N, CA and C of each residue as an Amber inpcrd file, in Angstrom:
protein
   684
   0.8490000  -1.1890000   0.0000000   0.0000000   0.0000000   0.0000000
   0.8870000   1.2430000   0.0000000   0.5030000   2.2620000  -0.7950000
   1.2630000   3.5080000  -0.8790000   0.3710000   4.6620000  -0.4470000
   0.8770000   5.4670000   0.4460000   0.1290000   6.6290000   0.9170000
   0.7440000   7.9000000   0.3550000  -0.1190000   8.8550000   0.0500000
   0.3590000  10.1540000  -0.4110000   0.9630000  10.9170000   0.7660000
   2.0570000  11.5640000   0.5150000   2.7190000  12.3480000   1.5630000
   1.8590000  13.5630000   1.9010000   1.6380000  13.8020000   3.1770000
   0.8020000  14.9190000   3.5900000   1.6080000  16.2090000   3.5550000
   0.9750000  17.2860000   3.0760000   1.6000000  18.5940000   3.0770000
   1.3480000  19.2820000   4.4070000   2.4020000  19.6900000   5.0410000
   2.2630000  20.3860000   6.3090000   1.7740000  21.8040000   6.0530000
   0.7170000  22.2420000   6.7310000   0.2220000  23.6010000   6.5020000
   1.2630000  24.6330000   6.9060000   1.2540000  25.7620000   6.2160000
   2.2210000  26.8130000   6.4970000   1.9560000  27.3990000   7.8810000
   2.9990000  27.6220000   8.6440000   2.8500000  28.1550000   9.9900000
   2.5540000  29.6460000   9.9500000   2.0220000  30.1840000  11.0410000
   1.7680000  31.6150000  11.1350000   3.0630000  32.4090000  11.0310000
   4.1380000  31.8490000  11.5730000   5.4380000  32.5190000  11.4680000
   5.8630000  32.6500000  10.0130000   5.7110000  31.5680000   9.2480000
   6.0830000  31.6090000   7.8340000   5.2190000  32.6060000   7.0700000
   3.9270000  32.6260000   7.3880000   3.0170000  33.5510000   6.7150000
   3.3680000  35.0000000   7.0540000   3.6670000  35.2420000   8.3360000
   4.0430000  36.5940000   8.7560000   5.3610000  37.0100000   8.1120000
   6.3130000  36.0840000   8.0680000   7.6120000  36.3630000   7.4410000
   7.4280000  36.7390000   5.9690000   6.6370000  35.9460000   5.2640000
   6.4380000  36.1940000   3.8410000   5.7700000  37.5490000   3.5890000
   4.7650000  37.8770000   4.4030000   4.0500000  39.1310000   4.2160000
   4.9190000  40.3360000   4.5750000   5.6430000  40.2480000   5.6630000
   6.5070000  41.3590000   6.0640000   7.6490000  41.5530000   5.0760000
   8.2010000  40.4550000   4.6140000   9.2760000  40.5340000   3.6170000
   8.7670000  41.2040000   2.3520000   7.5790000  40.8260000   1.8910000
   6.9900000  41.4250000   0.6960000   6.7270000  42.9110000   0.9120000
   6.2920000  43.2810000   2.1180000   5.9960000  44.6840000   2.4130000
   7.2560000  45.5380000   2.4060000   8.3790000  44.9460000   2.8310000
   9.6480000  45.6630000   2.7720000  10.0740000  45.8610000   1.3240000
   9.9470000  44.8080000   0.5240000  10.3710000  44.8720000  -0.8720000
   9.5130000  45.8400000  -1.6740000   8.1720000  45.7740000  -1.4980000
   7.3100000  46.5980000  -2.3550000   7.0730000  48.0120000  -1.8260000
   7.6690000  48.3260000  -0.6810000   7.6230000  49.6990000  -0.2130000
   6.5150000  50.0320000   0.7680000   5.6770000  49.0770000   1.1190000
   4.6420000  49.3560000   2.1160000   5.2620000  49.6490000   3.4710000
   6.3890000  49.0160000   3.7630000   7.1910000  49.3500000   4.9300000
   8.4170000  50.1040000   4.4240000   8.6000000  51.3300000   4.8760000
   9.6670000  52.1770000   4.3710000  11.0020000  51.8590000   5.0500000
  12.0660000  52.0550000   4.3060000  13.3980000  51.8180000   4.8520000
  13.6490000  52.7730000   6.0070000  14.1340000  52.2270000   7.1130000
  14.4150000  53.0350000   8.2840000  13.2500000  53.2170000   9.2290000
  12.0490000  52.8250000   8.8080000  10.8720000  52.9890000   9.6680000
  10.9430000  52.1000000  10.9040000  10.4840000  52.6250000  12.0330000
  10.3760000  51.8240000  13.2420000   9.0720000  51.0250000  13.2080000
   9.1290000  49.7970000  13.6910000   7.9420000  48.9350000  13.7170000
   7.8540000  48.2900000  15.1000000   6.6470000  47.9250000  15.4990000
   6.4730000  47.2600000  16.7920000   5.7730000  45.9260000  16.5850000
   6.1280000  44.9710000  17.4120000   5.4860000  43.6560000  17.3320000
   3.9770000  43.7830000  17.5170000   3.5610000  44.6370000  18.4660000
   2.1350000  44.7830000  18.7540000   1.3880000  45.3270000  17.5520000
   1.9140000  46.3850000  16.9670000   1.2430000  47.0010000  15.8150000
   1.1930000  46.0450000  14.6320000   2.2870000  45.3690000  14.3690000
   2.3220000  44.4330000  13.2510000   1.3640000  43.2630000  13.4870000
   1.3120000  42.7800000  14.7280000   0.4110000  41.6640000  15.0210000
  -1.0410000  42.0820000  14.8400000  -1.3540000  43.3270000  15.2050000
  -2.7160000  43.8300000  15.0100000  -3.0540000  43.9460000  13.5270000
  -2.1110000  44.4180000  12.7480000  -2.3310000  44.5760000  11.3040000
  -2.5010000  43.2190000  10.6230000  -1.7330000  42.2230000  11.0780000
  -1.7860000  40.8950000  10.4710000  -2.8920000  40.0230000  11.0560000
  -3.4380000  40.4420000  12.2110000  -4.5060000  39.6750000  12.8350000
  -4.0380000  38.3970000  13.4980000  -2.8080000  38.4280000  14.0330000
  -2.2530000  37.2490000  14.7080000  -1.6020000  37.7010000  16.0070000
  -1.1520000  36.7510000  16.8060000  -0.5010000  37.0900000  18.0680000
   0.9160000  37.6180000  17.8200000   1.5380000  38.1330000  18.8800000
   2.8730000  38.7150000  18.7390000   3.9730000  37.6630000  18.5410000
   3.7530000  36.4500000  19.0380000   4.8170000  35.4420000  18.9780000
   5.2720000  35.1250000  17.5520000   4.3710000  34.7920000  16.6030000
   4.8470000  34.5370000  15.2390000   5.4370000  35.7760000  14.5790000
   4.9420000  36.9570000  14.9640000   5.5210000  38.1900000  14.4240000
   6.9580000  38.3460000  14.9140000   7.1580000  38.0710000  16.2050000
   8.5040000  38.1610000  16.7660000   9.4540000  37.1920000  16.0580000
   8.9950000  35.9730000  15.8240000   9.8270000  34.9770000  15.1470000
  10.1040000  35.3680000  13.7010000   9.0960000  35.9560000  13.0570000
   9.2870000  36.4140000  11.6690000  10.3110000  37.5410000  11.6130000
  10.2580000  38.4580000  12.5660000  11.2180000  39.5630000  12.6130000
  12.6340000  39.0530000  12.8470000  12.7740000  38.0260000  13.6640000
  14.1030000  37.4430000  13.8840000  14.6530000  36.8330000  12.5940000
  13.7670000  36.1870000  11.8210000  14.1920000  35.6230000  10.5380000
  14.5990000  36.7360000   9.5740000  13.8640000  37.8300000   9.5810000
  14.1880000  38.9630000   8.7180000  15.4830000  39.6370000   9.1630000
  15.7350000  39.6140000  10.4640000  16.9970000  40.1610000  10.9700000
  18.1730000  39.3770000  10.4140000  18.0380000  38.0480000  10.3470000
  19.1230000  37.2160000   9.8380000  19.4220000  37.5290000   8.3730000
  18.4280000  38.0470000   7.6500000  18.6320000  38.4460000   6.2480000
  19.0900000  39.8900000   6.1340000  19.2130000  40.5700000   7.2730000
  19.6350000  41.9680000   7.2420000  18.5370000  42.9290000   6.8560000
  17.2790000  42.4830000   6.9340000  16.1650000  43.3240000   6.4990000
  15.5530000  44.1420000   7.6280000  15.7600000  43.7200000   8.8580000
  15.3270000  44.5160000  10.0010000  16.4710000  44.5940000  11.0110000
  16.4310000  45.6360000  11.8200000  17.4210000  45.8370000  12.8730000
  16.6820000  45.7670000  14.2060000  17.0970000  44.8400000  15.0570000
  16.4560000  44.6700000  16.3540000  17.4300000  45.1080000  17.4410000
  17.0900000  46.1900000  18.1200000  17.9120000  46.7200000  19.2060000
  17.1090000  46.5970000  20.5000000  17.5240000  45.7250000  21.4160000
  16.7640000  45.5200000  22.6580000  16.5630000  46.8090000  23.4540000
  17.4770000  47.7650000  23.2930000  17.3950000  49.0210000  24.0290000
  16.5500000  50.0580000  23.3130000  16.2500000  49.7800000  22.0610000
  15.4730000  50.7480000  21.2720000  14.4170000  49.9930000  20.4750000
  13.8390000  50.6590000  19.4750000  12.7830000  50.0210000  18.6920000
  13.3600000  49.1700000  17.5660000  12.5550000  48.2340000  17.1050000
  12.8930000  47.4650000  15.9080000  12.6060000  48.3400000  14.6930000
  13.4720000  48.2690000  13.6850000  13.2710000  49.1160000  12.5060000
  13.6280000  48.3580000  11.2270000  13.0460000  48.8120000  10.1210000
  13.3880000  48.2830000   8.8120000  14.8040000  48.7450000   8.4700000
  15.5470000  47.9380000   7.7630000  16.9450000  48.2710000   7.4770000
  17.0710000  49.6140000   6.7630000  18.1420000  50.2890000   7.0510000
  18.4770000  51.5540000   6.3850000  19.7680000  51.3240000   5.6080000
  19.8430000  51.8760000   4.4320000  21.0150000  51.6410000   3.5920000
  21.7100000  52.9620000   3.2870000  23.0280000  52.9300000   3.1830000
  23.7830000  54.1340000   2.8590000  24.6180000  53.9100000   1.6040000
  25.3390000  54.9450000   1.2090000  26.1130000  54.8880000  -0.0360000
  27.1740000  53.7880000   0.0020000  27.7920000  53.5980000   1.1540000
  28.8520000  52.5840000   1.2660000  28.2960000  51.1900000   1.0170000
  27.1200000  50.8910000   1.5800000  26.5400000  49.5630000   1.3900000
  26.0840000  49.3630000  -0.0530000  25.5700000  50.4100000  -0.6680000
  25.1750000  50.3010000  -2.0740000  26.3890000  49.9590000  -2.9320000
  27.5190000  50.5940000  -2.6590000  28.7410000  50.2860000  -3.4040000
  29.1720000  48.8440000  -3.1650000  29.0170000  48.3670000  -1.9360000
  29.3990000  46.9840000  -1.6190000  28.4970000  45.9950000  -2.3510000
  27.2040000  46.2840000  -2.3820000  26.2560000  45.4190000  -3.0900000
  26.5780000  45.3930000  -4.5770000  26.8850000  46.5670000  -5.1310000
  27.2130000  46.6510000  -6.5520000  28.4470000  45.7950000  -6.8770000
  29.4840000  45.8980000  -6.0930000  30.6990000  45.1200000  -6.3440000
  30.4340000  43.6240000  -6.1980000  29.6580000  43.2610000  -5.1820000
  29.3370000  41.8510000  -4.9400000  28.5370000  41.2770000  -6.1000000
  27.5490000  42.0400000  -6.5870000  26.7430000  41.5900000  -7.7280000
  27.6020000  41.3620000  -8.9580000  28.5110000  42.2700000  -9.2220000
  29.3540000  42.1320000 -10.4100000  30.1500000  40.8430000 -10.3670000
  30.7380000  40.5480000  -9.2190000  31.5320000  39.3250000  -9.0850000
  30.6770000  38.0840000  -9.3390000  29.5290000  38.0200000  -8.6840000
  28.6910000  36.8240000  -8.7630000  28.0460000  36.6610000 -10.1340000
  27.4430000  37.7270000 -10.6370000  26.6940000  37.6070000 -11.8890000
  27.6090000  37.4120000 -13.0910000  28.7720000  38.0420000 -13.0840000
  29.6800000  37.8280000 -14.2220000  30.1720000  36.3860000 -14.2520000
  30.5300000  35.8380000 -13.0930000  30.9880000  34.4480000 -13.0790000
  29.8790000  33.5060000 -13.5020000  28.6590000  33.7660000 -13.0070000
  27.5170000  32.9380000 -13.3990000  27.2900000  33.0270000 -14.9020000
  27.4310000  34.2190000 -15.4660000  27.2420000  34.4020000 -16.9030000
  28.2870000  33.6310000 -17.7000000  29.5290000  33.6740000 -17.2760000
  30.5900000  32.9410000 -17.9840000  30.3150000  31.4380000 -17.9310000
  29.8420000  30.9700000 -16.7770000  29.4820000  29.5570000 -16.6730000
  28.3330000  29.2210000 -17.6160000  27.3660000  30.1300000 -17.6830000
  26.1890000  29.8920000 -18.5310000  26.5750000  29.8360000 -20.0060000
  27.4820000  30.7050000 -20.4370000  27.9220000  30.7150000 -21.8310000
  28.7220000  29.4600000 -22.1670000  29.3190000  28.8440000 -21.1570000
  30.0700000  27.6140000 -21.3940000  29.1560000  26.3970000 -21.4560000
  27.8740000  26.5970000 -21.1440000  26.9100000  25.5010000 -21.1510000
  25.9740000  25.5750000 -22.3500000  24.7090000  25.3000000 -22.1100000
  23.6990000  25.2580000 -23.1700000  23.1770000  26.6720000 -23.4240000
  23.8310000  27.3870000 -24.3440000  23.4460000  28.7770000 -24.6010000
  22.0910000  28.8790000 -25.3000000  21.6890000  27.8410000 -26.0220000
  20.3780000  27.8590000 -26.6890000  19.2750000  27.8830000 -25.6350000
  19.3880000  26.9960000 -24.6570000  18.3930000  26.9620000 -23.5700000
  18.4730000  28.2370000 -22.7330000  19.6820000  28.7270000 -22.5120000
  19.8860000  29.9610000 -21.7560000  19.1850000  31.1290000 -22.4460000
  19.4240000  31.2730000 -23.7410000  18.8030000  32.3540000 -24.5030000
  17.2870000  32.2140000 -24.5320000  16.8060000  30.9830000 -24.6410000
  15.3600000  30.7550000 -24.6860000  14.7040000  31.1480000 -23.3560000
  15.3310000  30.7890000 -22.2470000  14.7810000  31.1300000 -20.9370000
  14.7820000  32.6390000 -20.7090000  15.8730000  33.2800000 -21.0880000
  15.9490000  34.7370000 -20.9550000  14.9260000  35.3980000 -21.8710000
  14.7650000  34.8550000 -23.0760000  13.8040000  35.4060000 -24.0280000
  12.3810000  35.3440000 -23.5050000  12.0480000  34.2640000 -22.8260000
  10.7100000  34.1240000 -22.2380000  10.4610000  35.2110000 -21.1990000
  11.4600000  35.4570000 -20.3760000  11.3370000  36.5090000 -19.3600000
  11.2190000  37.8750000 -20.0310000  11.9960000  38.0940000 -21.0930000
  11.9610000  39.3670000 -21.8020000  10.5760000  39.6630000 -22.3700000
   9.9460000  38.6560000 -22.9330000   8.6040000  38.8450000 -23.4770000
   7.6320000  39.2880000 -22.3890000   7.7450000  38.6740000 -21.2390000
   6.8680000  39.0310000 -20.1200000   7.1900000  40.4320000 -19.6000000
   8.4700000  40.8030000 -19.5900000   8.8660000  42.1370000 -19.1420000
   8.2810000  43.2080000 -20.0570000   8.3670000  42.9710000 -21.3590000
   7.8200000  43.9240000 -22.3220000   6.3160000  44.0750000 -22.1480000
   5.6310000  42.9460000 -21.9570000   4.1810000  42.9740000 -21.7750000
   3.7980000  43.7110000 -20.4910000   4.5640000  43.4810000 -19.4290000
   4.2800000  44.1390000 -18.1510000   4.4480000  45.6460000 -18.2720000
   5.4930000  46.0660000 -18.9720000   5.7380000  47.4970000 -19.1250000
   4.6680000  48.1450000 -20.0010000   4.2560000  47.4530000 -21.0450000
   3.2080000  47.9700000 -21.9190000   1.8810000  48.1420000 -21.1820000
   1.6050000  47.2410000 -20.2570000   0.3500000  47.3080000 -19.4970000
   0.4550000  48.2380000 -18.2900000   1.6650000  48.7370000 -18.0430000
   1.8660000  49.6430000 -16.9200000   1.9470000  48.9540000 -15.5680000
   2.2050000  47.6530000 -15.5650000   2.2860000  46.8910000 -14.3250000
   3.7220000  46.9160000 -13.8150000   4.0460000  47.9410000 -13.0390000
   5.4070000  48.1000000 -12.5410000   5.7770000  46.9920000 -11.5540000
   4.8190000  46.5570000 -10.7510000   5.1080000  45.4980000  -9.7780000
   5.5290000  44.2150000 -10.4810000   4.7770000  43.8360000 -11.5100000
   5.1170000  42.6340000 -12.2660000   6.4530000  42.8100000 -12.9750000
   6.7080000  44.0040000 -13.4960000   7.9740000  44.2570000 -14.1790000
   9.1490000  44.0590000 -13.2270000   9.0190000  44.5590000 -12.0090000
  10.1110000  44.4260000 -11.0470000  10.3690000  42.9590000 -10.6930000
   9.3000000  42.1970000 -10.5630000   9.4570000  40.7650000 -10.2780000
  10.1680000  40.0590000 -11.4280000   9.8290000  40.4380000 -12.6460000
  10.4500000  39.8330000 -13.8250000  11.8970000  40.2890000 -13.9880000
  12.1730000  41.5230000 -13.6030000  13.5520000  42.0140000 -13.6070000
  14.4110000  41.1250000 -12.7070000  13.8830000  40.8330000 -11.5180000
  14.5990000  39.9360000 -10.6060000  14.7370000  38.5450000 -11.2120000
  13.6830000  38.0750000 -11.8770000  13.7190000  36.7430000 -12.4890000
  14.7780000  36.6680000 -13.5890000  14.9290000  37.7540000 -14.3580000
  15.9450000  37.8130000 -15.4080000  17.3230000  37.4860000 -14.8290000
  17.6550000  38.1210000 -13.7200000  18.9660000  37.9030000 -13.1080000
  19.0400000  36.5420000 -12.4190000  17.9100000  36.0620000 -11.9290000
  17.8780000  34.7090000 -11.3480000  18.1820000  33.6550000 -12.4040000
  17.7220000  33.8950000 -13.6360000  17.9960000  32.9570000 -14.7220000
  19.5020000  32.8790000 -14.9900000  20.1490000  34.0410000 -14.9830000
  21.6030000  34.0460000 -15.1700000  22.2710000  33.1890000 -14.0980000
  21.8470000  33.3640000 -12.8530000  22.4320000  32.5920000 -11.7550000
  22.1260000  31.1050000 -11.9000000  20.9080000  30.7810000 -12.3100000
  20.5310000  29.3630000 -12.4180000  21.3180000  28.6540000 -13.5140000
  21.5540000  29.3450000 -14.6390000  22.3410000  28.7410000 -15.7100000
  23.8390000  28.8000000 -15.4110000  24.2100000  29.5310000 -14.3640000
  25.6050000  29.5380000 -13.9280000  26.0160000  28.2090000 -13.3320000
  25.0150000  27.3940000 -12.9770000  25.2510000  26.0020000 -12.5660000
  26.2620000  25.8800000 -11.4300000  26.1240000  26.7800000 -10.4480000
  26.9800000  26.7190000  -9.2660000  26.1310000  27.1180000  -8.0620000
  25.7380000  26.1560000  -7.2460000  24.8390000  26.4700000  -6.1210000
  25.4300000  27.4520000  -5.1290000  26.7610000  27.5350000  -5.0630000
  27.3770000  28.4680000  -4.1270000  27.2310000  29.9100000  -4.6080000
  27.2890000  30.1110000  -5.9220000  27.0330000  31.4450000  -6.4590000
  25.6010000  31.8780000  -6.1410000  24.6660000  30.9440000  -6.3430000
  23.2580000  31.2520000  -6.0800000  23.0290000  31.5370000  -4.6030000
  23.6150000  30.7340000  -3.7390000  23.4530000  30.9350000  -2.3010000
  24.0210000  32.2870000  -1.8630000  25.1580000  32.6410000  -2.4260000
  25.7670000  33.9310000  -2.0860000  24.8920000  35.0830000  -2.5730000
  24.3430000  34.9340000  -3.7690000  23.4850000  35.9830000  -4.3310000
  22.2190000  36.1560000  -3.4920000  21.6980000  35.0720000  -2.9800000
  20.4740000  35.1260000  -2.1760000  20.6620000  35.9320000  -0.8920000
  21.9110000  36.1110000  -0.4650000  22.1770000  36.9180000   0.7200000
  21.7740000  38.3720000   0.5180000  21.8040000  38.8300000  -0.7280000
  21.4940000  40.2370000  -1.0100000  20.2710000  40.4060000  -1.9050000
  19.6730000  39.3000000  -2.3470000  18.5880000  39.3810000  -3.3250000
  17.4040000  40.2080000  -2.8360000  17.0220000  40.0480000  -1.5720000
  15.8700000  40.7870000  -1.0650000  16.1740000  42.2720000  -0.9530000
  17.3730000  42.6070000  -0.5240000  17.7540000  44.0250000  -0.4660000
  17.7590000  44.6350000  -1.8650000  18.2430000  43.8660000  -2.8440000
  18.2200000  44.3520000  -4.2210000  16.7770000  44.6030000  -4.6550000
  15.8850000  43.6810000  -4.2930000  14.4810000  43.8470000  -4.6420000
  13.8790000  45.0830000  -4.0140000  14.2230000  45.3450000  -2.7490000
  13.7040000  46.5300000  -2.0590000  14.2280000  47.8110000  -2.7150000
  15.4940000  47.8100000  -3.0840000  16.0730000  48.9840000  -3.7430000
  15.5110000  49.1550000  -5.1520000  15.2920000  48.0360000  -5.8330000
  14.7280000  48.0930000  -7.1890000  13.3550000  48.7730000  -7.1760000
  12.5440000  48.4490000  -6.1780000  11.2240000  49.0600000  -6.0700000
  11.3270000  50.5730000  -5.9790000  12.2610000  51.0530000  -5.1730000
  12.4060000  52.4990000  -4.9950000  12.9640000  53.1660000  -6.2500000
  14.0210000  52.5970000  -6.8120000  14.6880000  53.2200000  -7.9550000
  13.8120000  53.2280000  -9.2020000  12.9750000  52.1900000  -9.3670000
  12.1800000  52.0890000 -10.5860000  10.8800000  52.8860000 -10.5310000
  10.8060000  53.8230000  -9.5960000   9.6940000  54.7680000  -9.6050000
   9.8440000  55.7680000 -10.7500000  11.0490000  55.8780000 -11.2950000
  11.3190000  56.8290000 -12.3650000  11.1400000  56.1520000 -13.7290000
  10.3850000  56.7920000 -14.6200000  10.0780000  56.2030000 -15.9330000
  11.3370000  55.9090000 -16.7380000  12.2890000  56.8520000 -16.7450000
  13.4840000  56.6600000 -17.5650000  14.2970000  55.4560000 -17.0900000
  14.2670000  55.1900000 -15.7870000  15.0030000  54.0460000 -15.2460000
  14.4230000  52.7460000 -15.7880000  13.0930000  52.6480000 -15.7830000
  12.4440000  51.4250000 -16.2530000  12.6570000  51.2410000 -17.7560000
  12.5060000  52.3140000 -18.5260000  12.6780000  52.2200000 -19.9800000
  14.1070000  51.8180000 -20.3460000  15.0780000  52.4070000 -19.6770000
  16.4720000  52.0490000 -19.9390000  16.7600000  50.6120000 -19.5060000
  16.1090000  50.1970000 -18.4220000  16.2760000  48.8280000 -17.9410000
  15.8240000  47.8280000 -19.0000000  14.6620000  48.0650000 -19.5840000
  14.1470000  47.1330000 -20.5870000  15.0770000  47.0630000 -21.7960000
  15.5650000  48.2050000 -22.2490000  16.4700000  48.2350000 -23.4020000
  17.7570000  47.4580000 -23.1140000  18.2860000  47.6280000 -21.9130000
  19.5220000  46.9390000 -21.5590000  19.3110000  45.4390000 -21.4780000
  18.2010000  45.0200000 -20.8740000  17.9150000  43.5860000 -20.7890000
  17.7240000  42.9760000 -22.1850000  17.1000000  43.7240000 -23.0870000
  16.9250000  43.2340000 -24.4530000  18.2710000  43.0680000 -25.1440000
  19.1730000  44.0080000 -24.9120000  20.5100000  43.9260000 -25.5030000
  21.2780000  42.7390000 -24.9270000  21.1540000  42.5140000 -23.6450000
  21.7990000  41.3540000 -23.0240000  21.2830000  40.0580000 -23.6430000
  19.9910000  40.0050000 -23.8880000  19.4000000  38.8190000 -24.5160000
  19.9930000  38.5710000 -25.9030000  20.1440000  39.6460000 -26.6770000
  20.6860000  39.4980000 -28.0360000  22.1370000  39.0290000 -28.0040000
  22.8790000  39.4230000 -26.9810000  24.2730000  39.0010000 -26.8770000
  24.3890000  37.5250000 -26.5050000  23.4040000  37.0080000 -25.7780000
  23.3850000  35.5640000 -25.5160000  23.1470000  34.8210000 -26.8250000
  22.1960000  35.3170000 -27.5970000  21.8770000  34.6670000 -28.8660000
  23.0640000  34.6750000 -29.8240000  23.8590000  35.7350000 -29.7710000
  25.0240000  35.8110000 -30.6590000  26.2440000  35.1030000 -30.0730000
  26.1590000  34.7010000 -28.8030000  27.2600000  33.9680000 -28.1760000
  28.4440000  34.8220000 -27.7910000  28.2360000  36.1220000 -27.6340000
  29.3440000  37.0350000 -27.3300000  29.4670000  37.2230000 -25.8190000
  30.2110000  36.3490000 -25.1830000  30.3040000  36.3710000 -23.7350000
  31.0110000  37.6210000 -23.2130000  32.0520000  38.0960000 -23.9260000
  32.8010000  39.2520000 -23.4420000  31.9550000  40.5180000 -23.4690000
  31.2290000  40.7200000 -24.5530000  30.3610000  41.8980000 -24.6300000
  29.2030000  41.7880000 -23.6420000  28.7280000  40.5580000 -23.4390000
  27.6520000  40.3500000 -22.4630000  28.1310000  40.7570000 -21.0730000
  29.3040000  40.2820000 -20.6780000  29.8210000  40.5900000 -19.3430000
  30.1240000  42.0830000 -19.1960000  30.6190000  42.6810000 -20.2670000
  30.8940000  44.1170000 -20.2370000  29.6000000  44.9010000 -20.0150000
  28.5450000  44.5470000 -20.7490000  27.2610000  45.2370000 -20.6130000
  26.6190000  44.9230000 -19.2600000  26.7790000  43.7000000 -18.7950000
  26.2230000  43.3250000 -17.5010000  26.8460000  44.1680000 -16.3890000
  28.1650000  44.3360000 -16.4290000  28.8280000  45.1740000 -15.4260000
  28.3280000  46.6140000 -15.4940000  28.1710000  47.1130000 -16.7180000
  27.6720000  48.4810000 -16.8950000  26.2460000  48.6040000 -16.3620000
  25.4400000  47.5980000 -16.6250000  24.0590000  47.5840000 -16.1470000
  24.0100000  47.6120000 -14.6170000  24.8400000  46.8110000 -13.9850000
  24.8720000  46.7740000 -12.5190000  25.3850000  48.1020000 -11.9660000
  26.3820000  48.6940000 -12.6330000  26.8760000  50.0110000 -12.2160000
  25.7730000  51.0550000 -12.3190000  25.0570000  51.0450000 -13.4360000
  23.9790000  52.0120000 -13.6320000  22.8630000  51.8210000 -12.6100000
  22.5970000  50.5490000 -12.2790000  21.5850000  50.2670000 -11.2700000
  21.9960000  50.8440000  -9.9230000  23.2670000  50.6900000  -9.5820000
  23.7710000  51.2830000  -8.3450000  23.6180000  52.7940000  -8.3470000
  23.8830000  53.4040000  -9.5050000  23.7020000  54.8570000  -9.6250000
  22.2420000  55.2500000  -9.4550000  21.3380000  54.4130000  -9.9730000
  19.9040000  54.6830000  -9.8100000  19.5120000  54.6510000  -8.3320000
  20.0910000  53.7000000  -7.5810000  19.8170000  53.6390000  -6.1480000
  20.2990000  54.9160000  -5.4600000  21.4960000  55.3660000  -5.8400000
  22.0580000  56.5650000  -5.2270000  21.2090000  57.8010000  -5.5600000
  20.7170000  57.8770000  -6.7820000  19.8510000  59.0040000  -7.1610000
  18.5570000  58.9820000  -6.3550000  18.0370000  57.7840000  -6.1350000
  16.8300000  57.6730000  -5.3220000  17.1020000  58.1580000  -3.9070000
  18.2370000  57.7750000  -3.3350000  18.5870000  58.2080000  -1.9930000
  18.7060000  59.7250000  -1.9290000  19.3050000  60.3270000  -2.9530000
  19.4410000  61.7820000  -2.9950000  18.0730000  62.4480000  -3.0230000
  17.1530000  61.8810000  -3.8100000  15.7980000  62.4440000  -3.8870000
  15.0940000  62.3720000  -2.5520000  15.3270000  61.2770000  -1.8070000
  14.6970000  61.1260000  -0.4910000  15.2470000  62.1630000   0.4920000
  16.5330000  62.4080000   0.4270000  17.1410000  63.3970000   1.3140000
  16.6090000  64.8000000   0.9830000  16.4550000  65.0880000  -0.3040000
  15.9500000  66.3950000  -0.7070000  14.5060000  66.5910000  -0.2580000
  13.6930000  65.5350000  -0.3590000  12.3130000  65.6300000   0.0950000
  12.2440000  65.8400000   1.5970000  13.1010000  65.1230000   2.3360000
  13.1200000  65.2720000   3.7920000  13.5420000  66.6850000   4.1960000
  14.5080000  67.2530000   3.4460000  14.9680000  68.6130000   3.7340000
  13.8630000  69.6350000   3.4820000  13.0580000  69.4040000   2.4480000
  11.9620000  70.3170000   2.1450000  10.8950000  70.2930000   3.2360000
  10.6560000  69.0920000   3.7790000   9.6460000  68.9390000   4.8220000
  10.0540000  69.6500000   6.1080000  11.3710000  69.5270000   6.4330000
  11.8560000  70.1680000   7.6490000  12.1330000  71.6420000   7.4420000
């Protein structure tokens, strides 16, 4: 006799973690904002215990800062950390890309092409949220075809922070339009098999993305100065 394996229902902690993580990425929770277990538990309609456990998990990802002497807050990022993220991305994504070009480039190009089609459709429909998710998927494909689980694991250390920054930076129309053009060019370079030009453009793309984050930070500082 064979029995079907039972699926364990998702715990309240996992549900709270997923929702809070999504709120940080999509901007519902602002960077640097203070949060309380009580308020979050009331908003989520659950007790404080799973919220506390979810916040601890988010702390391990660097997404929240828990200070026993002060309030818990969403992570705050500065210029130095943005530069560190940019350098780290370049190392990981370029190596993954070189690995991918050494493998099945036809399948690689096809997978990237599928994402590109969805990105174009999302932008045409004005769905910025979907576009941002697909932007992340584009880079995930590069990592997956890099065929090195350690590269992927290392990238996952910063993936959520990148997603949170992407949400903020892509509020500007020119950023999104330039992003789509660059991703399309990267796709064409996979199809042509030009690994050196691909890596060169990928580095430039990551540099430009870092600059977009810095411009967003400058805009936030200017808005705060106007308010005060």
